[in-house]
C-alpha positions in Angstrom: 0.0 0.0 0.0 1.4 3.4 -1.0 1.5 6.3 1.4 -1.3 8.8 1.5 -1.1 11.7 -0.9 -3.0 15.0 -0.6 -5.1 15.7 -3.7 -7.5 18.5 -4.7 -10.3 19.0 -7.1 -11.3 22.5 -8.4 -14.9 23.7 -8.6 -14.9 26.7 -11.0 -17.4 29.5 -11.2 -17.3 29.6 -15.0 -17.6 32.5 -17.5 -18.7 30.6 -20.5 -16.4 31.1 -23.5 -14.0 33.5 -21.7 -10.8 31.6 -21.7 -8.6 34.3 -20.3 -10.8 34.8 -17.2 -11.3 31.1 -16.6 -7.5 30.3 -16.9 -6.9 33.1 -14.4 -9.4 31.6 -12.0 -7.9 28.2 -12.4 -4.5 29.5 -11.6 -5.8 31.3 -8.5 -7.6 28.2 -7.2 -4.7 25.9 -8.1 -2.3 28.1 -6.2 -4.6 28.0 -3.1 -4.5 24.2 -3.4 -0.7 24.1 -3.6 -0.5 26.3 -0.5 -2.7 23.8 1.2 -0.3 21.0 0.4 -2.1 19.3 -2.5 0.4 17.5 -4.9 -2.3 16.3 -7.4 -4.8 18.9 -8.7 -7.7 18.2 -11.1 -9.3 21.0 -13.2 -12.8 20.5 -14.9 -13.7 19.4 -18.3 -13.5 22.5 -20.7 -11.7 24.3 -17.8 -11.0 27.4 -20.0 -14.5 27.8 -21.5 -17.2 25.7 -19.9 -19.8 24.8 -22.5 -23.3 25.7 -23.4 -25.0 26.4 -26.7 -22.9 29.7 -27.2 -21.2 30.3 -30.6 -18.5 32.3 -28.7 -17.0 29.0 -27.6 -16.0 28.2 -31.1 -13.7 31.2 -31.1 -12.0 29.9 -27.9 -10.8 26.6 -29.5 -7.0 26.3 -29.1 -4.2 24.0 -30.1 -1.8 22.2 -27.8 0.5 25.2 -28.2 -2.3 27.6 -26.8 -2.8 29.2 -23.5 -4.8 26.4 -21.9 -2.2 23.7 -22.5 0.6 26.1 -21.7 -0.9 26.9 -18.3 -1.2 23.2 -17.4 2.5 22.6 -18.3 3.9 25.8 -16.8 2.0 25.6 -13.6 2.8 22.0 -13.0 6.5 22.7 -13.7 6.7 25.8 -11.4 4.9 24.1 -8.4 6.1 20.6 -9.0 2.6 19.1 -9.0 0.4 16.8 -11.1 -2.2 18.9 -12.9 -4.8 17.9 -15.4 -7.9 19.2 -17.3 -9.6 19.1 -20.6 -10.1 21.8 -23.3 -11.4 22.1 -26.8 -8.3 21.3 -28.9 -7.9 21.8 -32.6 -5.9 19.1 -34.4 -3.4 19.7 -37.2 -5.8 18.2 -39.8 -8.7 20.5 -38.7 -10.9 18.5 -36.4 -11.5 19.4 -32.8 -11.4 17.0 -29.8 -12.2 17.5 -26.1 -8.7 16.7 -25.0 -7.6 15.9 -21.5 -3.9 16.7 -20.8 -2.1 15.7 -17.6 1.3 17.2 -16.7 3.6 16.2 -13.9 6.2 18.7 -12.9 6.1 20.2 -16.4 6.3 16.9 -18.3 3.3 15.5 -20.2 2.2 12.2 -18.6 -0.4 11.7 -21.4 -3.5 12.8 -23.2 -7.0 11.4 -23.5 -9.7 12.5 -26.1 -13.3 12.1 -24.8 -15.1 9.3 -26.6 -18.3 11.1 -27.6 -19.8 14.6 -27.3 -22.8 15.1 -25.1 -25.8 16.9 -26.3 -24.9 20.5 -27.3 -21.2 19.6 -27.1 -21.7 18.2 -30.6 -21.6 21.8 -31.9 -18.0 22.2 -30.9 -16.1 18.9 -31.3 -16.1 15.3 -32.4 -15.5 12.1 -30.6 -12.2 10.3 -30.7 -11.7 7.8 -33.5 -10.6 5.2 -32.6 -11.6 5.6 -29.0 -8.5 5.6 -26.8 -8.3 3.7 -23.5 -7.9 6.7 -21.2 -4.7 5.3 -19.8 -2.4 8.3 -19.7 0.9 6.9 -18.5 2.9 6.5 -15.3 4.3 9.0 -12.9 6.0 8.1 -9.6 5.1 4.4 -10.1 1.4 5.4 -10.3 -0.6 4.5 -13.3 -2.8 7.5 -14.2 -6.1 7.3 -16.1 -8.5 10.0 -17.3 -12.3 10.1 -17.8 -14.6 13.1 -18.2 -18.3 13.8 -17.6 -20.6 11.3 -19.4 -17.7 8.9 -19.9 -18.5 8.0 -16.3 -22.1 7.2 -17.5 -20.9 4.6 -20.0 -20.0 1.1 -19.2 -17.3 1.0 -21.8 -15.2 3.4 -19.7 -15.2 1.0 -16.9 -14.2 -1.8 -19.3 -11.3 0.2 -20.7 -9.8 1.3 -17.4 -10.7 -1.6 -15.1 -7.7 -2.8 -13.1 -5.4 -0.7 -15.5 -4.9 2.4 -13.5 -4.1 3.5 -9.9 -5.9 6.8 -10.0 -8.3 8.6 -12.3 -8.0 12.3 -13.1 -11.4 13.6 -14.2 -13.9 16.5 -14.5 -17.3 17.3 -15.7 -19.3 20.2 -17.2 -22.7 18.8 -16.3 -25.8 21.0 -16.5 -29.1 20.9 -14.8 -32.7 20.3 -16.0 -33.9 23.8 -17.2 -35.0 25.9 -14.3 -37.5 27.7 -16.7 -39.4 24.5 -17.2 -42.6 24.1 -15.1 -41.9 23.4 -11.5 -43.5 20.0 -11.7 -41.2 18.9 -14.4 -38.1 20.1 -12.5 -39.2 18.2 -9.5 -39.8 15.1 -11.7 -36.5 15.2 -13.6 -33.8 17.2 -11.7 -33.4 15.0 -8.6 -32.3 12.0 -10.8 -30.1 14.2 -12.9 -28.3 15.6 -9.9 -27.9 12.1 -8.4 -26.4 10.7 -11.6 -23.8 13.5 -11.7 -22.2 12.1 -8.5 -23.3 8.5 -8.4 -21.8 7.7 -11.9 -18.4 8.7 -10.5 -18.8 6.5 -7.5 -20.0 3.6 -9.6 -17.1 4.0 -12.0 -14.4 4.2 -9.2 -15.7 0.9 -7.7 -16.0 -0.9 -11.1 -12.6 0.3 -12.3 -10.8 -0.2 -8.9 -9.2 3.3 -8.6 -9.9 6.5 -6.7 -11.2 9.5 -8.8 -10.2 13.1 -8.4 -13.1 14.9 -10.1 -13.3 18.6 -10.8 -16.5 20.5 -11.8 -18.1 23.8 -12.9 -20.7 25.8 -11.0 -22.8 28.9 -11.7 -25.9 29.8 -13.8 -26.2 29.4 -17.5 -28.5 31.0 -20.0 -28.4 30.3 -23.7 -30.7 29.4 -26.7 -32.2 25.9 -26.6 -30.8 24.2 -29.8 -33.6 23.6 -32.3 -36.3 25.0 -30.1 -38.0 28.4 -29.8 -37.2 28.8 -26.1 -34.1 29.7 -24.0 -32.3 27.3 -21.6 -31.9 28.7 -18.1 -30.2 26.5 -15.6 -27.0 25.8 -13.8 -23.8 23.7 -13.7 -24.3 20.7 -11.3 -21.1 21.2 -9.4 -20.1 17.9 -7.6 -16.4 18.5 -7.4 -15.5 15.3 -5.5 -12.8 12.9 -4.4 -14.0 9.3 -4.3 -12.0 6.3 -3.2 -11.6 3.0 -5.0 -14.6 1.6 -3.1 -16.8 4.3 -4.5 -17.0 6.1 -1.1 -17.1 10.0 -1.2 -14.2 11.4 0.8 -14.8 15.1 -0.1 -17.6 16.8 -2.0 -18.8 20.3 -3.0 -22.4 20.8 -4.2 -23.4 23.5 -6.8 -25.0 25.5 -4.1 -21.7 25.8 -2.3 -20.3 27.6 -5.3 -16.7 28.0 -6.3 -14.0 26.3 -4.2 -11.7 23.4 -3.7 -12.2 19.9 -2.1 -9.2 18.0 -0.6 -8.6 14.5 0.6 -5.7 12.2 1.4 -5.9 9.1 -0.8 -3.8 6.1 -1.4 -2.6 5.8 -5.0 -2.0 2.1 -4.7 -3.8 -0.4 -7.0 -6.9 -2.3 -5.7 -8.8 -5.0 -7.4 -12.1 -3.8 -8.9 -15.3 -5.1 -7.3 -18.6 -5.9 -8.8 -19.6 -6.9 -12.3 -19.8 -4.3 -15.0 -23.4 -4.3 -16.2 -24.0 -5.8 -19.6 -25.5 -2.6 -21.2 -24.3 0.6 -22.8 -25.3 3.1 -20.1 -24.1 2.6 -16.6 -27.0 4.6 -15.1 -30.4 5.5 -16.5 -30.4 8.9 -18.2 -34.0 9.8 -17.9 -36.5 11.0 -20.5 -35.3 14.6 -21.1 -31.5 13.8 -21.4 -32.3 10.9 -23.8 -34.3 13.2 -26.0 -31.6 16.0 -25.8 -28.8 13.4 -26.5 -30.3 12.5 -29.9 -31.9 15.8 -30.9 -28.9 18.0 -30.1 -26.5 15.5 -31.5 -28.3 15.5 -34.9 -28.2 19.3 -35.0 -24.8 19.9 -33.5 -22.9 17.6 -35.8 -24.2 19.6 -38.8 -23.4 23.0 -37.3 -19.9 21.7 -36.3 -19.2 20.4 -39.9 -20.2 23.9 -41.3 -18.8 26.2 -38.8 -16.0 24.6 -36.7 -14.4 21.6 -38.5 -11.7 22.7 -41.0 -10.7 20.8 -44.1 
């Protein structure tokens, strides 16, 4: 059993599409985590932009030489920590991926491209092809994996990573059921949506056999509703959390608690996974509204992405 290591997960009050402001906030919060003794720090998925249906996000897409990747590399080198997060990354051939980079003391441990975009994410990037395992590499004799957001909702993520990693760096940009929907619909759908945002991480940690350092976004969102004559008003679900290899939550921050950092001491040693991975595609039931949005926004988003984002 390895010694305990202090780790941190950031919960970011996001300014959607404002890369400069969000990187500055990530630097401020990460510096606080360093001062508290954290040696591993997770940033959210889309840490420099967040995501909603906002065309401004397309202008914030960067390459691996851009400000987002440079921040990860330079901060990890300066403070001798492990630091990871994902951002919208343009490839040399023109496509865009949701790419997770993890640096340790300024050296790239590895990268992971999210397998599939979720809902309105389809407007801004495409899934990895072929799907990579999410195994990033090894640092200090610790095998590091990565997973983001709805990858935790799919059983194939657990199959890819099961017993292959000692720790998972992750993050989400999970949004709520619209708060401008009738109250009875919010009461019907939002509790399950909020539960899934944390429970999927717990389930995945247990089935994979590794602790998860999971960062998140918080704050309100307002944007057009893709393909519908109404606006979306809602919020990011939060749920920055550190979960052990048994699926137990060691530290957690809700959306209502706002921006901040969660800390825990975890063992980075390997543990055999427990429980059978369900013989189905989705690890947890998505619910009626997310299922509709998954298909409708995927169909619309892929076409907008091909016309407006993807370059030949």
